[in-house]
N, C-alpha and C positions, 0 to 999 in steps of 0.2 A: 334352382330355388324350389321351395315347396309351397309356394303361394296357392297353387292349384288345389292343394290338399287342405290347407288350414285357413284360407281366407275366403269368405263368401263373395261371390261375384255379383255385384248389383246389376239386376236386369235393366235398370233404367239407364245404365251407361251405354246401352246399345241404341238408345232412342235418338231420333232426330229432333231438331229444334222446330218450333212453330212460332209464327208471328203472333203478337199480342193484339187483342182488341180493346176497345175503350170502355171506360166507365163501369163501375160496379155499384155496390151498396153504399160505398163512400161517395158522398154527393158532390165533392169538389170537381170543378171542370178540369183540373190538372190531373185527376186520377185516370191512368191509362188502363187499369187492370180490373177485370171482372171478379173482384174479390168477394162479392156477395152473391154471385151467380144470377144477377138480375137481368143481364143482357143475353138474349138468345141470338143465334145465327138467323139472319134474315130469312123469313119464310119457313123456318123449321122450329122444332121444339128441342133443338140441341144447344148446348152451352157455347157461347162465343169466347174465344181467346184461350181456351184450354185444349190441350191434346187429350186423346182418350186411348184406352188400352187396345190390345190386339183383337182383331175380329176373329170370331171362332173360339174365344177363350172360355166360353160358357158363362161369362158375366155380362151384365147390362149396366151401362152408364147412362143416366137420364137426368132430366130436371123434374123435380117434384114440386108441384104447386099447392099440395095439401099439407104435407109435413115439412115445415120450415121453421127456422129459429126466428127470422125477422124478414121483412120485405115480402116479395111475391114468390120467390123460389129458393130451393136448396138443391145441392147436388146429391144424387143418390147412386150408390154403387151396390148392386145386388147380384148374388149368385143365381142366375136364371135357369141354368141347366146343370144339374149336379152330376150328370153322366160324363160331362167333359172334365178331365182331370187337371186342368190348369190350376196352379196353386193360388193365383191372386190376379187382381186387376186394379187399375189405377186411373187417375186423371192428373195431368201435369201442367204447371204453368212456369214459364221462364220469364224472369224480370231482369232487364239490364241493370248492372250494378253501377249506375251513373250518379249515385248520391254521395254527398260528402258526409262523413260520420265515422264513428269507431265501432258501433254495435248495431246489429240488426235483430229485431225481435218479431216473431210472428205469433199472433193470437188467433185462435179459431175455435169454433164450436163443433162438437161431434155428438151424434146420437146413434145408438146401436140397437139392433133387434136380432136376437138369436144367432149371434156370431160364435161359431164353434172354435175357431182358432184365435185370431186377433185382428185388430185394425192398427194401422200405423199412419204417421204423417212424417215423412222424411223431408229434411230441409238442408240443402247444401249449397255451397258456393264454388264456382269454377273460375279459373283464370282464362286468359285469352287463348291459351293452347288447349282448352277443354280439360285441363288437369284439375282434379278436386283439391281445393284448398282447405275446406272445413266441412264437417258433416255432423248432423245431429238428428235424432228421431225420438220416438216414444218408447224405445226398447227398455228403458228403466222401469216402465210400468206396463204390465201386460193388460191390455184393455180388450175385453171380450164380453160375451153374454148379451144381456139387454140392459141398456142404460139410457136415461133421459138426456136432454141437451146439457152438455157440460163444456166449459171453456178450458182450453189447454194453451200452454205457452212454450216456445222454444227460442233460445238466443244463440247468436254466433257473433264473433268479432268480424268486422268488415275491413279486411285488409286492402291496402292500396292496389294490390295485384288483381283484385276481384273484377270479373267481367260479367258473370251471369249468376243469378240467384234462382234456385229451383225450389218449387213447392210441389210436393208429391204425396197426396193422401192415397191410401191403398187399403183394400179389404183382402184378407187372407182367409181362405176357407169359405164356408157357407154363411148365410145370413144377409143382413142389410146394414149399410153404413150411409148416414147422411152427414154432409159437411156444409157449414154455412158461416157467413159473417167473418171471413178472414180479415185480419187487420195486419198490415206491415208497418212497423215502426223503425225509424232511423234515429238512434240516440233519443228515443222516447217521443219523437215527432212523427205524426202520421205521414206515410209516404207521399200522400197528395200535397203535403206542404213542405216536404224535405228539400233541402238545397241541392241543386244539381252541380256536379263538378264543373269548374270553369274550363277544364281542358277535355271534357267528355267528347268523344268522337263516336257518333252513332253507327258509323260504318265499321270502324276498328280495323286492326290488321287482319289479314287472312292467315289463319293458322297453317303452318307447314305440316303436312301429313308425314311426319317422320316414320320411317319404316315402310312407306308406300309412296315415296316421292320419286317418280321416274326421272325427273330432271337431274337428280343428284345420284342416280343409281349406277351400279355396275355389277358384273358377274365375273367370277373366275373359277375355272375348273381345278379341283383338287382330287385326291385319290377317292374314286367311287362316289364323287359328289360334286355339286356346283354351289358355290357360295354367293349369296346376294349381299351387297354392301352399299352404303351411301356415304358420300364425302361432303363436308361442309367447311368453309373457311380456308384461311391460309396461315402458314407458319410451321412450327415444328409439328411433325405427325403425332397424333394422339389416337390410339386404337382403343375403342370401347368394346368390351366383351360382357355380354349379358349372362343371365343365369339359366338354370334348367327350366324348360318349358316356357321360355320368354322369347323376346325378339327386340329388335332395334328400338321400338317405340317406348320401352320402359326407360330409356335414357333421354327422352325428349328434352327434359329440363337441363340435363348436362350438355347435350348437343348445342342447345340455344346459348348457353353461357360460354362454353369452351371454344366454340367456333369463332368467337370474336378475337381469339388470340392464337388458336392452333388450327392446323389442318386436321379436322376430326374425321376418322374413318370408323363408322359404326357398322358392324357386321352381324348378320344372322348366322348363328352357329348351324352347322350341317343338320338338315332335317327339321329345322325350326324356323319360324317366320316364313320368309320367301325363299330360303335356301333348300336345296334338294339333297337327297342321300339315297344311294342304292347299295350301301355296304351290307354284306350278309352277316358278318360277325358282330360281336358286341362293340359298344361305344366305349371310348376312354378319353381321358383328358390329354394323354400323350398324343392321341390322334388329333384332337382339337388343336393342340400346340403346333403340330406339324402343318395342319390346315392354315393356321395364322402365319406361319413362316412362309408358306407358299403364297398366301395373299400379299404379304409385304414384298416378297420378291417380284410378284407380278406388277406391283405398283412402283417398283424400283426404289423402295424405301429400305435403306440399310440399317437404320436405327430409329426406334420409335418409343415414345412414352406409352404406357398401357394403363388403362383404368379397368379393373375387372371386378364384377359383382358376383359373389357366390361361385357358381361354376366357372364364371369368367375369371374370378380371382384364382381358382385352382389352376386354370389354364395358364394364367400369367405366371404363377410360381414355377410351373414346369418349363415354360419358355425361358424363364430366368436361369433355370438350372441347365437345360439342354442347349439353348441357343443364346448364350449370354451376350454375344456381340450385337444382337438385335434390340436389346433393351437399354434405353437411356434411363428411364425411371419407371417404377412400378407402383401404382396405388391400388390397393385391393380392400374390399369390404366383405365380411361374411365368408371368408375362404377357409379351407381346411386342408390338412395333410393326410388324414385318415379318418373315415366316417365313424369308425368304432371308438375313436378317442375324442372326436370333436362334437358328437351329437348325443343327446340323451337316448337311452335304450327305448323309451316310449315313442320317441319320434321315428326311430328306425322301424319299430313295430308297425306304426301307422303306414309307413311307406310300403312295407311288405304286404299289408292288407290291401292297399291300393293296387299293388301289382297283381295280386291274386284275382281281384275284381276285374281288372282290365283284361286279364287272360281269358275271361269268359266271353269277351266281345270279339266279333269276327272282323270288324272294320280295320283298315290299314292304319288309321291314325292311332287307334288304341294299341295295336301291336307295336308301333314305334314308341308310344308312350311307355310301354313296358321296358323297352331298351333304355330310355332316358331315366326312368326311376331305378332300374337295376344298377345303373352307373352310380346313382347316389348311395347305394348300399355297398358297392364294391370298390369305389375309386375315391380319391387317388391313393398312392402308396409312397408318400414322401417321408423321409426320415430327417432327424435333426442334422445328420451329416450332410444331407442334400441341401438343406437350408443354409448351412454354413458356407456352401460353395457359391452362393449368390453374391455377385459383386456389385450389382446395381443398387442405388438407393431405393428403399422400399418403404411405403407408408402402409402400415397395417391397421385397418379400421374394422369396427363392428359396432352394433347397437348394444346398449347395456342389457337389453332383453332379447338379444339375438338367439336364434336356435343353435348357433354355434356357441358352445360353452366358452365363457370368458377366459377360463384358464387355458383353453386351447389357443385362443387368439393371442394371449400373452406368450404362450410357448412359441408360436410362429415368430413373433417380434423378437423374442429373446435370442433366437438362434440365427437370425439374419444379421450379419455384421453391420451393415449400414441401414438400420431400420429405425422407424419412428412409429410409436403406438398412439392411437387415438380411439377412445371409447365414447360413443355418443350417448349421453345420459337420457334415459327414458325411451330410447329408440329400439326398434326391433330389427329383424333381418332386412327390413325394407327402408332403411335409413335414407337412401338416395331419393326416395319419393316422400318420406315422412318429414325430413328436415332438409329440404332442398337448398336453401340459402346457406345454412351452416356447413352442410356437406360439400357444396361447391366451393365455398371459401377455404375450407381446410385443404381440399385437393389442389386448388389454385395456388395457395401459398406454398405447398410442397413442390409442385411442378416448377414454379417460377424461381425458386432459390438456386 
């Protein structure tokens, strides 16, 4: 997959959770959150209940008692040391999604002084597995320069799967940003008066750390490499194969669903995730397919269902051609048979530029990334005749806006005798995480027939 090239990685995804403190500018006794920044940490001039940015970032996060919209204090983020090149800093609040309702709205006041880049206020909702359900920010309007106090508003649907609500104001570049008088509304009702879910559990389930769960892990040696894998559930084997530069963790929503019915084997491809690789030559999907055959042999699995995403789909196709006896059913999304026919020339050009940039870096990780990206430009080499040899039932999927051209996805389905085609409307190459429920339902229906 090319997510590393085309999707911004949110820095806040790396952050840890912090406990919440009580009472803000909203005066209700039921209000647990310091939404007006009125409560300070005991014995300090620091804000209570909110986490702050990284030390040494060149920014300062403080409470301002002089410049505020209302009450005694406002939160101030300022670039204190312009010699430090860090891009931004933030303060963050996490609210448990324990409220009944269909929509959540946040309203807040911002004031700016000499901001050269821009300010933002990100607002997102995660489920119990720390997976992002919805996200919104102020990207539609670039806010910079010097501006007086102004109120802004952001809205998101409140899904039943919601577990945590994140508020994340940030300053990018130099200047000063004040934030004050945040209000959180559930279906138009202030959060201090919103109804709590009758089945709310403040402890909640402990998320499984898919991709780093030693209790479910195993390793197997293959040619010039060692593969790391995890197994979950019981039933018919289902092998999950991730994409380029990814790992087991991208399938956490699929593992959680399919392990209720199948014995799920999720594997890190060689050199990715927790798997190792010492091969000297280039990488290929034929090599990946051979690796998976060896893995199945080591687990004494003679026949398995396979779900492959992107590179994993390419590997699955080659397995179906070269090792047909091992395949019961194959479901793939965003796969291709030849990159020059499957992907726009502009996308291939971006990959080429990324490779040239990586070649200038001396570290081992960058050198291996060159091999991974080079494989995207040169592999695989499957023909229509190869596809016609596939005997297993195959579900061919892609997003409507996939980087794999739709006519190529249709070409794959048209040439596999026992195939079914499904295009997810409005989705991209990342449909397994963009449309989790629909994707899992389509795959489940295919596998269960």
